[in-house]
DRENPA-350328 format. One line per field, with one value per residue: residue in three letters; x, y, z of N, C-alpha, C, O in turn. Coordinates in nm, 2 decimals, padded with zeros to 4 digits, always signed. Layout:
<nodes>
resn	c(ALA ...);
neast	c(X ...);
nnorth	c(Y ...);
nup	c(Z ...);
caeast	c(X ...);
canorth	c(Y ...);
caup	c(Z ...);
ceast	c(X ...);
cnorth	c(Y ...);
cup	c(Z ...);
oeast	c(X ...);
onorth	c(Y ...);
oup	c(Z ...);
</nodes>
This chain:
<nodes>
resn	c(MET ALA ARG SER LEU SER ASN ALA LEU LEU LYS GLY ILE SER GLY PHE PRO SER ALA ARG LEU SER THR MET VAL SER GLY SER ILE PHE GLN ASN GLY MET ARG TYR SER THR THR ALA PRO ASN ASP PRO ASP THR HIS ASP ASP PHE LYS PRO ALA ASN LYS LEU GLU SER SER GLY LEU ALA LEU GLN ASP ILE VAL GLU GLN ASP VAL LYS ASP ASN PRO VAL MET ILE TYR MET LYS GLY VAL PRO ASP MET PRO ARG CYS GLY PHE SER SER LEU ALA VAL ARG VAL LEU LYS GLU TYR ASN VAL PRO LEU SER ALA ARG ASN ILE LEU GLU ASP ALA GLU LEU LYS ASN ALA VAL LYS SER PHE SER HIS TRP PRO THR PHE PRO GLN ILE PHE ILE LYS GLY GLU PHE ILE GLY GLY SER ASP ILE ILE LEU ASN MET HIS GLN THR GLY GLU LEU LYS GLU LYS LEU LYS ASP ILE SER SER ALA ASP GLU LYS SER GLU GLU);
neast	c(+02.06 +01.91 +01.87 +02.14 +02.19 +01.98 +02.09 +02.31 +02.23 +02.10 +02.32 +02.46 +02.27 +02.25 +02.51 +02.48 +02.47 +02.19 +02.04 +02.11 +02.01 +01.87 +02.01 +01.93 +02.07 +02.10 +01.95 +02.04 +02.06 +02.18 +02.26 +02.28 +02.58 +02.60 +02.53 +02.26 +02.15 +01.89 +01.85 +01.95 +02.27 +02.48 +02.67 +02.91 +03.01 +02.82 +02.60 +02.32 +02.15 +02.14 +02.04 +01.74 +01.43 +01.12 +00.88 +00.57 +00.62 +00.74 +00.56 +00.38 +00.13 -00.15 -00.12 -00.38 -00.53 -00.39 -00.46 -00.73 -00.73 -00.59 -00.79 -01.02 -00.91 -00.85 -00.96 -00.93 -00.81 -00.54 -00.40 -00.14 +00.09 +00.40 +00.42 +00.20 +00.36 +00.52 +00.42 +00.43 +00.31 +00.08 -00.21 -00.22 -00.11 -00.29 -00.52 -00.41 -00.38 -00.65 -00.76 -00.60 -00.71 -00.92 -00.81 -00.80 -00.71 -00.48 -00.40 -00.16 -00.05 +00.23 +00.22 +00.42 +00.64 +00.57 +00.49 +00.32 +00.13 +00.00 -00.16 -00.30 -00.46 -00.60 -00.76 -00.88 -01.05 -01.14 -01.09 -00.91 -00.70 -00.49 -00.47 -00.64 -00.91 -01.03 -01.27 -01.38 -01.39 -01.53 -01.50 -01.41 -01.29 -01.11 -00.87 -01.00 -01.30 -01.29 -01.23 -01.44 -01.64 -01.54 -01.58 -01.86 -01.95 -02.00 -01.80 -01.72 -01.92 -01.92 -01.67 -01.70 -01.79 -01.51 -01.22 -01.01 -00.67 -00.55 -00.72 -00.71 -00.44 -00.46 -00.62);
nnorth	c(-04.55 -04.39 -04.20 -04.08 -03.96 -03.77 -03.60 -03.53 -03.42 -03.20 -03.06 -02.99 -02.83 -02.61 -02.50 -02.34 -02.00 -01.87 -02.02 -01.94 -01.80 -01.48 -01.24 -01.04 -00.75 -00.54 -00.33 -00.37 -00.55 -00.84 -01.02 -01.27 -01.22 -00.95 -00.61 -00.44 -00.14 -00.06 +00.16 +00.52 +00.62 +00.69 +00.86 +01.13 +01.24 +01.20 +01.42 +01.62 +01.63 +01.43 +01.23 +01.01 +01.15 +01.20 +01.31 +01.34 +01.39 +01.62 +01.83 +01.94 +01.87 +01.65 +01.30 +01.19 +01.41 +01.42 +01.17 +01.23 +01.46 +01.36 +01.16 +01.33 +01.51 +01.37 +01.17 +00.90 +00.72 +00.53 +00.34 +00.14 -00.14 -00.07 +00.12 +00.24 +00.16 -00.03 -00.25 -00.40 -00.62 -00.89 -00.85 -00.58 -00.52 -00.64 -00.49 -00.25 -00.30 -00.37 -00.11 +00.02 -00.06 +00.13 +00.35 +00.61 +00.89 +00.79 +00.79 +00.75 +00.60 +00.48 +00.24 +00.10 +00.25 +00.41 +00.33 +00.45 +00.60 +00.40 +00.29 +00.51 +00.53 +00.28 +00.32 +00.56 +00.45 +00.21 -00.04 -00.32 -00.41 -00.41 -00.36 -00.01 +00.13 +00.44 +00.60 +00.91 +01.01 +00.80 +00.51 +00.23 -00.05 -00.32 -00.52 -00.76 -00.67 -00.46 -00.61 -00.75 -00.56 -00.49 -00.70 -00.73 -00.48 -00.28 -00.12 +00.05 +00.20 +00.33 +00.48 +00.63 +00.92 +01.02 +01.19 +01.06 +00.99 +01.06 +01.23 +01.46 +01.55 +01.64 +01.84);
nup	c(-02.05 -02.23 -02.04 -02.04 -02.27 -02.30 -02.11 -02.24 -02.44 -02.37 -02.24 -02.47 -02.58 -02.41 -02.45 -02.66 -02.78 -02.79 -02.61 -02.36 -02.08 -02.00 -01.76 -01.51 -01.34 -01.13 -01.25 -01.50 -01.78 -01.90 -02.19 -02.42 -02.35 -02.39 -02.26 -02.14 -02.03 -01.81 -01.67 -01.58 -01.59 -01.33 -01.36 -01.35 -01.56 -01.77 -01.95 -01.84 -02.09 -02.21 -02.08 -01.99 -01.96 -01.83 -02.01 -01.93 -01.64 -01.62 -01.73 -01.55 -01.51 -01.35 -01.35 -01.41 -01.50 -01.75 -01.90 -01.91 -02.09 -02.30 -02.39 -02.44 -02.66 -02.86 -03.14 -03.17 -02.93 -02.79 -02.53 -02.51 -02.50 -02.61 -02.93 -03.18 -03.45 -03.35 -03.16 -02.83 -02.75 -02.83 -02.82 -02.83 -03.09 -03.24 -03.16 -03.31 -03.56 -03.65 -03.62 -03.79 -04.05 -04.11 -04.16 -03.99 -03.78 -03.52 -03.21 -02.96 -02.66 -02.48 -02.23 -02.12 -02.07 -01.84 -01.53 -01.35 -01.51 -01.64 -01.42 -01.38 -01.62 -01.59 -01.35 -01.44 -01.66 -01.51 -01.60 -01.61 -01.78 -02.08 -02.45 -02.42 -02.55 -02.66 -02.83 -02.98 -02.70 -02.56 -02.37 -02.51 -02.49 -02.52 -02.74 -02.80 -02.80 -03.00 -03.22 -03.24 -03.28 -03.52 -03.67 -03.69 -03.80 -03.64 -03.56 -03.79 -03.83 -03.58 -03.63 -03.85 -03.91 -03.85 -03.98 -04.23 -04.19 -04.45 -04.58 -04.39 -04.44 -04.70 -04.68);
caeast	c(+02.12 +01.83 +01.88 +02.28 +02.16 +01.92 +02.17 +02.43 +02.17 +02.08 +02.45 +02.48 +02.18 +02.29 +02.63 +02.45 +02.43 +02.09 +01.97 +02.13 +01.90 +01.92 +01.98 +01.94 +02.17 +02.08 +01.91 +02.12 +02.02 +02.31 +02.17 +02.39 +02.71 +02.59 +02.49 +02.15 +02.10 +01.76 +01.84 +02.04 +02.38 +02.49 +02.80 +02.91 +03.03 +02.69 +02.53 +02.17 +02.06 +02.15 +01.96 +01.62 +01.34 +00.99 +00.80 +00.48 +00.64 +00.78 +00.43 +00.32 -00.04 -00.15 -00.14 -00.54 -00.56 -00.34 -00.56 -00.87 -00.71 -00.56 -00.91 -01.10 -00.84 -00.79 -01.09 -00.91 -00.69 -00.53 -00.32 -00.11 +00.22 +00.48 +00.36 +00.16 +00.45 +00.60 +00.36 +00.51 +00.22 +00.00 -00.33 -00.20 -00.08 -00.39 -00.61 -00.36 -00.42 -00.80 -00.77 -00.56 -00.81 -01.03 -00.74 -00.82 -00.58 -00.49 -00.32 -00.14 +00.07 +00.30 +00.20 +00.52 +00.72 +00.54 +00.39 +00.19 +00.05 -00.06 -00.24 -00.39 -00.54 -00.69 -00.85 -00.98 -01.15 -01.21 -01.07 -00.76 -00.60 -00.44 -00.46 -00.75 -00.92 -01.15 -01.33 -01.49 -01.41 -01.60 -01.42 -01.44 -01.24 -00.97 -00.85 -01.12 -01.40 -01.25 -01.21 -01.57 -01.71 -01.51 -01.65 -02.02 -01.96 -02.03 -01.66 -01.72 -02.04 -01.87 -01.54 -01.74 -01.76 -01.38 -01.16 -00.91 -00.53 -00.54 -00.83 -00.66 -00.31 -00.50 -00.68);
canorth	c(-04.49 -04.26 -04.04 -04.02 -03.91 -03.66 -03.53 -03.48 -03.34 -03.06 -02.99 -02.93 -02.71 -02.49 -02.44 -02.24 -01.88 -01.86 -02.09 -01.90 -01.71 -01.33 -01.23 -00.90 -00.71 -00.37 -00.23 -00.40 -00.69 -00.92 -01.13 -01.32 -01.15 -00.80 -00.57 -00.36 -00.07 +00.01 +00.29 +00.61 +00.61 +00.81 +00.91 +01.28 +01.30 +01.23 +01.55 +01.61 +01.65 +01.27 +01.14 +01.00 +01.24 +01.16 +01.41 +01.34 +01.45 +01.76 +01.89 +02.00 +01.84 +01.53 +01.20 +01.18 +01.52 +01.39 +01.10 +01.29 +01.53 +01.26 +01.11 +01.44 +01.58 +01.24 +01.10 +00.76 +00.72 +00.39 +00.31 +00.00 -00.16 -00.06 +00.22 +00.17 +00.12 -00.15 -00.29 -00.46 -00.74 -00.93 -00.78 -00.41 -00.53 -00.68 -00.35 -00.15 -00.37 -00.32 +00.05 +00.12 -00.07 +00.24 +00.49 +00.72 +00.94 +00.69 +00.87 +00.65 +00.62 +00.34 +00.26 +00.02 +00.37 +00.46 +00.23 +00.56 +00.63 +00.29 +00.30 +00.62 +00.51 +00.19 +00.42 +00.64 +00.37 +00.12 -00.13 -00.38 -00.48 -00.30 -00.21 +00.05 +00.21 +00.51 +00.66 +01.03 +01.04 +00.70 +00.42 +00.12 -00.16 -00.40 -00.56 -00.84 -00.58 -00.38 -00.71 -00.80 -00.46 -00.46 -00.82 -00.71 -00.37 -00.18 -00.02 +00.10 +00.32 +00.43 +00.56 +00.69 +01.06 +01.07 +01.20 +00.96 +01.07 +01.11 +01.37 +01.56 +01.57 +01.69 +01.98);
caup	c(-02.21 -02.25 -01.94 -02.06 -02.39 -02.28 -02.03 -02.32 -02.54 -02.29 -02.22 -02.60 -02.61 -02.33 -02.50 -02.77 -02.73 -02.81 -02.54 -02.23 -02.03 -01.99 -01.62 -01.46 -01.20 -01.07 -01.35 -01.63 -01.84 -01.96 -02.25 -02.50 -02.34 -02.44 -02.15 -02.18 -01.92 -01.79 -01.56 -01.62 -01.51 -01.21 -01.40 -01.33 -01.69 -01.84 -01.94 -01.82 -02.21 -02.25 -01.96 -02.01 -01.93 -01.82 -02.05 -01.83 -01.51 -01.64 -01.79 -01.47 -01.50 -01.28 -01.49 -01.45 -01.61 -01.88 -01.95 -01.94 -02.18 -02.42 -02.44 -02.51 -02.76 -02.99 -03.17 -03.14 -02.83 -02.77 -02.45 -02.53 -02.49 -02.76 -02.99 -03.32 -03.55 -03.30 -03.06 -02.77 -02.72 -02.93 -02.81 -02.87 -03.23 -03.30 -03.20 -03.40 -03.72 -03.69 -03.62 -03.91 -04.16 -04.11 -04.19 -03.90 -03.70 -03.42 -03.11 -02.86 -02.55 -02.45 -02.09 -02.07 -02.03 -01.71 -01.44 -01.27 -01.61 -01.66 -01.30 -01.41 -01.71 -01.55 -01.28 -01.52 -01.72 -01.43 -01.68 -01.56 -01.89 -02.21 -02.47 -02.37 -02.69 -02.67 -02.94 -02.93 -02.54 -02.47 -02.36 -02.60 -02.45 -02.54 -02.88 -02.83 -02.83 -03.13 -03.31 -03.26 -03.34 -03.67 -03.75 -03.69 -03.86 -03.54 -03.57 -03.90 -03.79 -03.48 -03.69 -04.00 -03.92 -03.80 -04.11 -04.22 -04.20 -04.54 -04.58 -04.32 -04.49 -04.84 -04.68);
ceast	c(+02.05 +01.84 +02.01 +02.26 +02.08 +02.00 +02.25 +02.36 +02.13 +02.23 +02.49 +02.40 +02.20 +02.42 +02.57 +02.43 +02.27 +02.00 +02.00 +02.03 +01.98 +01.90 +01.99 +01.98 +02.16 +02.05 +01.97 +02.09 +02.13 +02.21 +02.27 +02.52 +02.69 +02.49 +02.37 +02.11 +01.96 +01.74 +01.94 +02.15 +02.40 +02.64 +02.81 +02.96 +02.93 +02.62 +02.37 +02.08 +02.05 +02.07 +01.82 +01.54 +01.19 +00.92 +00.65 +00.51 +00.65 +00.67 +00.37 +00.16 -00.03 -00.17 -00.29 -00.58 -00.53 -00.42 -00.67 -00.85 -00.68 -00.70 -01.01 -01.05 -00.81 -00.93 -01.07 -00.78 -00.66 -00.37 -00.28 +00.04 +00.30 +00.39 +00.30 +00.23 +00.54 +00.53 +00.45 +00.43 +00.12 -00.15 -00.30 -00.19 -00.21 -00.53 -00.55 -00.41 -00.57 -00.80 -00.74 -00.63 -00.91 -00.96 -00.77 -00.70 -00.58 -00.34 -00.28 -00.01 +00.09 +00.31 +00.33 +00.64 +00.70 +00.45 +00.27 +00.11 -00.05 -00.18 -00.36 -00.48 -00.64 -00.77 -00.95 -01.10 -01.21 -01.21 -00.92 -00.67 -00.62 -00.43 -00.59 -00.78 -01.02 -01.14 -01.40 -01.47 -01.47 -01.50 -01.49 -01.44 -01.12 -00.98 -00.96 -01.25 -01.37 -01.27 -01.36 -01.65 -01.67 -01.57 -01.82 -02.04 -02.00 -01.90 -01.66 -01.82 -02.00 -01.76 -01.59 -01.73 -01.63 -01.29 -01.07 -00.78 -00.52 -00.59 -00.76 -00.53 -00.35 -00.56 -00.58);
cnorth	c(-04.37 -04.14 -03.99 -03.93 -03.80 -03.55 -03.45 -03.39 -03.21 -03.00 -02.92 -02.83 -02.60 -02.44 -02.34 -02.12 -01.83 -01.93 -02.02 -01.80 -01.59 -01.32 -01.08 -00.87 -00.58 -00.28 -00.24 -00.54 -00.74 -01.05 -01.15 -01.23 -01.01 -00.74 -00.45 -00.26 -00.03 +00.10 +00.38 +00.60 +00.73 +00.86 +01.05 +01.32 +01.29 +01.36 +01.54 +01.61 +01.49 +01.15 +01.14 +01.07 +01.19 +01.30 +01.45 +01.43 +01.57 +01.87 +01.97 +01.95 +01.67 +01.42 +01.18 +01.24 +01.49 +01.29 +01.16 +01.39 +01.45 +01.22 +01.21 +01.51 +01.47 +01.17 +00.95 +00.76 +00.55 +00.38 +00.17 -00.01 -00.16 +00.09 +00.13 +00.10 +00.00 -00.17 -00.42 -00.60 -00.75 -00.86 -00.64 -00.42 -00.56 -00.54 -00.24 -00.19 -00.33 -00.19 +00.10 +00.06 +00.04 +00.37 +00.59 +00.76 +00.85 +00.77 +00.73 +00.69 +00.49 +00.34 +00.18 +00.16 +00.45 +00.39 +00.35 +00.57 +00.52 +00.26 +00.42 +00.59 +00.38 +00.26 +00.51 +00.53 +00.27 -00.03 -00.21 -00.39 -00.38 -00.41 -00.16 +00.15 +00.32 +00.59 +00.79 +01.04 +00.92 +00.58 +00.28 -00.02 -00.21 -00.43 -00.66 -00.77 -00.54 -00.49 -00.74 -00.70 -00.47 -00.58 -00.80 -00.56 -00.24 -00.06 +00.06 +00.24 +00.39 +00.53 +00.63 +00.85 +01.12 +01.08 +01.11 +01.05 +01.11 +01.23 +01.46 +01.63 +01.66 +01.84 +02.08);
cup	c(-02.23 -02.18 -02.00 -02.21 -02.38 -02.22 -02.14 -02.42 -02.49 -02.27 -02.36 -02.61 -02.52 -02.35 -02.60 -02.71 -02.69 -02.71 -02.38 -02.20 -02.00 -01.82 -01.61 -01.35 -01.22 -01.20 -01.50 -01.66 -01.90 -02.05 -02.39 -02.50 -02.37 -02.28 -02.18 -02.04 -01.93 -01.71 -01.63 -01.54 -01.43 -01.25 -01.40 -01.46 -01.80 -01.84 -01.92 -01.96 -02.26 -02.15 -01.99 -01.90 -01.94 -01.89 -01.98 -01.72 -01.51 -01.70 -01.67 -01.45 -01.42 -01.39 -01.51 -01.55 -01.76 -01.95 -02.00 -02.07 -02.30 -02.45 -02.52 -02.64 -02.90 -03.02 -03.14 -03.09 -02.77 -02.65 -02.47 -02.49 -02.62 -02.79 -03.13 -03.39 -03.50 -03.18 -02.99 -02.72 -02.84 -02.97 -02.87 -03.03 -03.30 -03.32 -03.29 -03.53 -03.76 -03.69 -03.76 -04.04 -04.20 -04.15 -04.09 -03.82 -03.57 -03.33 -02.99 -02.77 -02.51 -02.27 -02.03 -02.02 -01.89 -01.63 -01.40 -01.40 -01.65 -01.53 -01.33 -01.51 -01.66 -01.43 -01.34 -01.62 -01.65 -01.52 -01.65 -01.66 -02.01 -02.32 -02.43 -02.47 -02.65 -02.78 -02.92 -02.80 -02.48 -02.48 -02.43 -02.53 -02.48 -02.69 -02.92 -02.86 -02.95 -03.23 -03.35 -03.30 -03.49 -03.74 -03.76 -03.76 -03.76 -03.54 -03.67 -03.88 -03.68 -03.54 -03.84 -04.00 -03.86 -03.93 -04.10 -04.23 -04.34 -04.60 -04.52 -04.39 -04.65 -04.81 -04.65);
oeast	c(+02.10 +01.83 +02.02 +02.34 +02.12 +01.98 +02.25 +02.42 +02.14 +02.24 +02.54 +02.46 +02.15 +02.46 +02.64 +02.37 +02.24 +01.88 +01.92 +01.98 +02.10 +01.82 +02.06 +01.95 +02.20 +02.12 +01.96 +02.09 +02.18 +02.13 +02.32 +02.57 +02.79 +02.41 +02.41 +02.04 +01.91 +01.62 +02.01 +02.13 +02.35 +02.72 +02.71 +02.96 +02.95 +02.58 +02.31 +01.96 +01.96 +02.04 +01.77 +01.57 +01.14 +00.92 +00.61 +00.45 +00.59 +00.71 +00.29 +00.08 +00.06 -00.22 -00.32 -00.63 -00.60 -00.47 -00.70 -00.95 -00.74 -00.72 -01.07 -01.13 -00.77 -01.01 -01.15 -00.67 -00.74 -00.25 -00.36 +00.11 +00.28 +00.32 +00.32 +00.20 +00.62 +00.58 +00.52 +00.50 +00.08 -00.20 -00.38 -00.25 -00.24 -00.60 -00.62 -00.48 -00.61 -00.85 -00.80 -00.63 -00.97 -01.03 -00.76 -00.61 -00.68 -00.23 -00.36 +00.08 +00.01 +00.37 +00.35 +00.71 +00.78 +00.34 +00.14 -00.01 -00.16 -00.28 -00.48 -00.60 -00.76 -00.89 -01.06 -01.22 -01.31 -01.30 -00.82 -00.55 -00.71 -00.39 -00.67 -00.71 -01.11 -01.04 -01.49 -01.57 -01.46 -01.44 -01.60 -01.54 -01.03 -01.06 -01.01 -01.31 -01.43 -01.33 -01.39 -01.75 -01.76 -01.61 -01.89 -02.16 -02.02 -01.92 -01.59 -01.79 -02.05 -01.76 -01.51 -01.66 -01.62 -01.27 -01.04 -00.79 -00.48 -00.51 -00.74 -00.53 -00.26 -00.56 -00.61);
onorth	c(-04.26 -04.02 -03.87 -03.83 -03.70 -03.44 -03.33 -03.31 -03.11 -02.87 -02.81 -02.72 -02.49 -02.35 -02.24 -02.11 -01.77 -01.90 -02.04 -01.73 -01.58 -01.37 -01.01 -00.94 -00.51 -00.18 -00.16 -00.63 -00.66 -01.13 -01.05 -01.18 -00.96 -00.81 -00.36 -00.31 +00.03 +00.13 +00.33 +00.58 +00.84 +00.89 +01.11 +01.44 +01.35 +01.41 +01.45 +01.60 +01.45 +01.03 +01.24 +01.06 +01.15 +01.41 +01.57 +01.53 +01.65 +01.99 +02.06 +02.01 +01.59 +01.44 +01.16 +01.21 +01.51 +01.32 +01.14 +01.41 +01.47 +01.26 +01.19 +01.55 +01.50 +01.12 +00.87 +00.78 +00.47 +00.41 +00.07 +00.09 -00.24 +00.16 +00.02 -00.01 -00.06 -00.11 -00.50 -00.68 -00.66 -00.84 -00.60 -00.33 -00.50 -00.51 -00.15 -00.11 -00.28 -00.15 +00.18 +00.14 +00.04 +00.47 +00.70 +00.69 +00.85 +00.79 +00.64 +00.77 +00.39 +00.42 +00.18 +00.14 +00.53 +00.38 +00.34 +00.55 +00.54 +00.20 +00.42 +00.62 +00.39 +00.23 +00.53 +00.56 +00.23 -00.12 -00.14 -00.38 -00.30 -00.52 -00.25 +00.25 +00.27 +00.63 +00.79 +01.11 +00.91 +00.55 +00.23 -00.09 -00.13 -00.39 -00.65 -00.82 -00.61 -00.46 -00.76 -00.74 -00.45 -00.57 -00.86 -00.53 -00.13 +00.07 +00.16 +00.36 +00.50 +00.65 +00.68 +00.90 +01.24 +00.97 +01.08 +01.17 +01.23 +01.31 +01.56 +01.75 +01.73 +01.93 +02.20);
oup	c(-02.24 -02.22 -02.01 -02.23 -02.45 -02.25 -02.14 -02.49 -02.56 -02.29 -02.36 -02.65 -02.56 -02.28 -02.61 -02.61 -02.59 -02.71 -02.29 -02.28 -01.98 -01.75 -01.68 -01.25 -01.31 -01.25 -01.59 -01.57 -01.98 -02.01 -02.45 -02.60 -02.38 -02.21 -02.26 -01.96 -02.02 -01.68 -01.73 -01.42 -01.45 -01.16 -01.44 -01.47 -01.91 -01.73 -01.99 -01.96 -02.33 -02.16 -02.02 -01.79 -02.05 -01.82 -01.97 -01.70 -01.44 -01.71 -01.71 -01.38 -01.44 -01.50 -01.63 -01.65 -01.85 -02.06 -02.11 -02.15 -02.41 -02.57 -02.63 -02.72 -03.01 -02.93 -03.09 -03.14 -02.73 -02.70 -02.46 -02.46 -02.72 -02.71 -03.17 -03.42 -03.57 -03.08 -03.05 -02.66 -02.92 -03.08 -02.96 -03.10 -03.40 -03.41 -03.33 -03.60 -03.86 -03.80 -03.83 -04.14 -04.31 -04.17 -04.16 -03.80 -03.51 -03.38 -02.96 -02.79 -02.50 -02.20 -01.91 -01.93 -01.85 -01.67 -01.41 -01.37 -01.69 -01.56 -01.31 -01.48 -01.69 -01.44 -01.31 -01.64 -01.69 -01.52 -01.66 -01.64 -02.04 -02.30 -02.39 -02.48 -02.60 -02.83 -02.84 -02.76 -02.36 -02.58 -02.40 -02.51 -02.48 -02.76 -03.03 -02.95 -03.03 -03.33 -03.47 -03.36 -03.58 -03.86 -03.83 -03.78 -03.81 -03.52 -03.65 -03.90 -03.67 -03.51 -03.91 -04.08 -03.82 -03.99 -03.99 -04.26 -04.35 -04.66 -04.59 -04.39 -04.70 -04.89 -04.64);
</nodes>
């Protein structure tokens, strides 16, 4: 009786659209009856202006040089999954929330957009996980380290001479 009840329950649940698993077929994801493309179509009618472009590749700089330039030019640089306004992982979200408490200019790159950039950042910092936060050119660490520094007051001290985003807009 219990087995037939559980089978009936599983069949009922699998009938709901939200319970269906998404499947990926040749660069497309099918989820809930909708197709999401993860690659540019090879359609001759698609104009080049509408195809995704990798801005890092077209810059002419090596990825290692781009990472070095990012870290040098930005007082607070975070390599994260997603972007500050829309983090794509809890650790990246935590790091952004902590850094935003100090109202400092925050520069970021989404490592999910480019696997080669992700590897370049790892080799630059000699650190395997993300997010990776650099303050005044120095590699600090990830969200756990930033949170700990925030709790101990160390982060406030580290960021004290970086002018806030509000101060820059008033000048």
